C-alpha atoms as one frame of an Amber mdcrd trajectory, in Angstrom:
protein
  17.136 132.190 107.584  19.090 128.878 107.479  22.294 130.857 108.107  20.895
 132.364 111.311  19.810 128.925 112.624  23.271 127.541 111.767  24.872 130.466
 113.530  22.707 129.914 116.706  23.446 126.184 116.635  27.251 126.733 116.309
  27.312 129.273 119.076  25.365 127.003 121.480  27.695 124.163 120.720  30.757
 126.199 121.351  29.346 127.471 124.596  28.543 123.913 125.694  31.997 122.660
 124.754  33.644 125.524 126.644  31.684 124.964 129.682  32.339 121.270 129.579
  36.087 121.878 129.193  36.142 124.209 132.183  34.329 121.777 134.363  36.642
 118.994 133.374  39.694 121.248 134.067  38.336 122.128 137.461  37.814 118.436
 138.319  41.354 117.560 137.242  42.995 120.532 139.036  41.121 120.116 142.316
């Protein structure tokens, strides 16, 4: 159970960081 919660939290944090990185990249490029 704890492993599943950890996995979900890690996936969410990775998705958020990737989205944040792409937004920053677009702002820098444009």
